[in-house]
C-alpha angles and dihedrals in degrees: 000000000000091000091052091050092051091049091051091049091051091049093051091047091050093048091048090051092049092049090049089052092049095047112089114244124241090249091053092051094046090045091052091049093048094046092049093046095046089053094047095046099040102034108022106030122089107218090324097316133106143208123212103254140013134187113248092256091044092238093122131038140181139194115180083313131017110302139205120242088246092060136088127187118236091188117092132290084039133066100340093049091054091047095053091047092051090054089051090050090051093048092050101042102028087224107147092205089077090054091050089052090048088054089055088054091049092049090053091051092048090051089056098040108121120238087251090060101251135094139241121225089266143019121223115199087197098057093176090070097048100089093045088050089054091051098043103034118007097046090053094058097102111216097017089098096164085072098049094089133035110224101171093220133104127273135214091191117123092003093291100143094028093053093047091048092048092052091050089050092055097042089050089052089049096048108018086217115168089218092061093040091056093050091046094051090047089054093047091050088051092053092048093046092049094054115105117231089252091060100257129118130220120236091245134021145237088045116256130174102188103114113063112157142183091010093307129112122248103282099200095091092054125112097264133203094158117112094007098294098143096026093050094051093047094052094046093049090052089053091048090052092049094049101035101029100222110143093209089075093055091044091054090048090052091052087053091052090050091055087069088064098050096041098055110116114243119264138297084041094039097163133101136258126228089243139358133213119236090271087061094249123135106269140202117250124164118013091266095043107080126188097275150126107267122218092199094049090047091056090048093049092049089055091046092052091053088052091049090054090053092048098046105021087226112137093203087086090063095051098082094051104080093055091046091053090048090055092050089051091051092047098060110129099177134036098170106116090206089068115073098225141065104179143032115245093233134035125192114245114253097002094055089212115150116255123210131194120219132190134200136173135053103262145003089273097060103016136089144185126220137175128219141139097270108114115246135147106232109235117248131028096318100078125191091212128065138193110222122179098208093173091057090047090053092051091051091049093050090050092053093042090056091060120095114232090259092048090048093054092047088050091053094048090050091051090052091052091050090051091053093053117099112264111239115258123180123229094244092060090047091051090049090052091051093046092050094065118104122225091276092054093253125138104223122199142158107277120203108219116192123227091243099200089056112009092165100049101037129061121247118259116239112223127177103233156118126288119203088207091056091049091052093044094049092046091051090051091051090047092049091050090054090049090052 
């Protein structure tokens, strides 16, 4: 018996020793982080800013579309994503080099901040070449219609201005620099000024109406939910109120929440559109975004309204949800579990018939879009068919509705704390991340680069290269492992 106990003890000791040997050390992890960041900041970055993708030899580069070497992308996962990660690295390691790098990111964003206080998708340090780039490159990227025309104003689309403003908020809190405070307050003033009296925001600001197309008005002044315009501004303003304490930010956020109530389409189509004209009617935007009730946006707004109840404790934000769920139930177009969809993306106002966008041709010059009722799943990422789990949505709503206002607010605060906790990462994954770096510190991978003039008809090009998103993701995993 004693011999068996000794043998077991020896086995446990040996396994512990082996595991300790396999687990990467703190110095290895920190070394990997520093090597990767030094390479990205010193060799890849342009004056502190980043694009989305680069070829391995840095001879080619891309944002959402092909980019010039003089450009950086504000839009995540570009410059703002790197900045937020660097602040997290500094907070976790205490290494001031990460803060100095974050300041370089902030300085690049301030350089590109528009006089109005907002940001465009990208910053070009050679501004003389920006309009020619629009004419020769961006306007030829068929389907990327937000790049067809250079407005010169700021955008709330895809979290551009909100993400830049959020990063400035946190670097100001980390440094208390007057330079960052001034840029932050300028951005906050821009967001407040751009808000319509009814609580909504346009896609772009200051308002311009100089790019109507295909028989439709310029959509950028419209009240816009699409791509997180209203949602992103609301959530950032709530953060600004929490960190800076000025009630005007919370009041503006609340007006934004209230817009959800007034913009819901009347029953029996009690959903929401991606955007509305100034008469509060569903409006047409890009060529494949008809004036319609959107199943995807309706799901998103239902979830947002449940969040607003948790934030405020005000049950008025729950009142639109039952009718919206009823519409989603009535709008099901497929119940066959073998088919990976339940709803159309778009439904025609009043008739509730599904609408589908189609595309033909090989370029902007000879191609076209059109919309009709013939079912089709639009090729590419912008599908015309959606999978919506209405039953799950109903369960979530009933759970939230059962909470008292106090319980709802406690639930929200608990969720925020859980979000801030380090996500668990195992040592094997961390070792694989470290081992995957090349001798420069880069994480190389096969990048899929679209053929931008005809992304549907032409195959993607495979390029060995560097993804800013992968750098940020791997760094966050390393940071979270240290925090564990």
